[in-house]
N, C-alpha and C positions, 0 to 999 in steps of 0.2 A: 651196079657201077654208076649209071646215069642217076639213079636215086640219091647217091652219095654226092655227086657233083651239084645236083640241085640243092641239096641240104646245105652244102658249104657255100654255095651262091646265096642262098636264103639267109644263112647265119651272117654272112658278110654285108648284106643288104640291111639287116636288122641293125647291126653294129654302126654302120654308117649313118643310118637314119636316126639312131640315138645321139650320135655325135653331132649331127645336124640340129636336132631338136635342142640339144644342151646349148650350142652355140647360138641358136636364135633366142633361146630364154636369156641368155647371158647378154645379148645385144638389145633386150628389151624391145623387141620388134613389136610385140603386142601392144605396148604403150604407145609407140609411134602411130600405129594404125589406129588405136582409139583416139589419139589426138587428131587425126586427120578426118576422122568421123565426127568430131565436133568442132566445127568452124569456130563458134564464139569462145571456146576456151583456147584455141590456137591463136586468135587474135588477141585475146587478153594476155596470154603468156608472151607473144611477140611485143605487144605494147609495154609490158613490164620490162622485158629484157632491153628494149630500146631505151628506156628511161634510164635504167641501171648504166648502160653503156654510155649515154650522153652525161650523167652525172660523174661517171668515172673519167671520162674525157676531160670535162671542165674541171674537176679536181687536179687531175695529173697535169693539165696544161697550166693551171694557176701555180702549182708547185714548181714545175720546171722553169716557167717564166720568172718567178720570184727568185729562183736560185740563180738564173742567168743575170738578173738585174743586180742581184747582190754582188755577184762575182765581178761584173762590169764596174760597179761602184768601188769595190776594192782595187781594182786595177786603175781605174781613174785616180783614185786618191794617192796612188803611188807616183803620179805625175810623170809617166814615161813618155819621152818625146813622141815615139811612133804612135802609141795609143792615144795621146793628146791630139796629134795632127788628125788622127782618124776620126776622133770625136768632133773636133772642130770642123771637119769637112762634111760630116753628117749634119751638124747643126746648120752650116752654109746651105746645103741642099734643102733642108726642111724649111728654112726661112725664105729662100727663093721660090719654092713651090707654095708657100702661103701667100706671098707677095703676088704672084702671078694670078692666083685665083680669086675672082671678085667676092 
């Protein structure tokens, strides 16, 4: 009887260990450990990812800014009173700031 319980516990432990091993392989833990053991490669990959993120940010900001300016230009060309007053106020603020600074 005790032998059967130990056998069931051992079988259950083997199944759970296999599941854990499969999960670790799926998560590529070995690659992460290898990456941390090689600091030069880690720095290189971090540097490259930073460059790519910066480039993506610059391109995205340029596209969104151009789209915003295009839409503002179209709205300004409609000559709406509220928008015209807003743009005139912005122009006054900018001119006053430029006049104050030496």
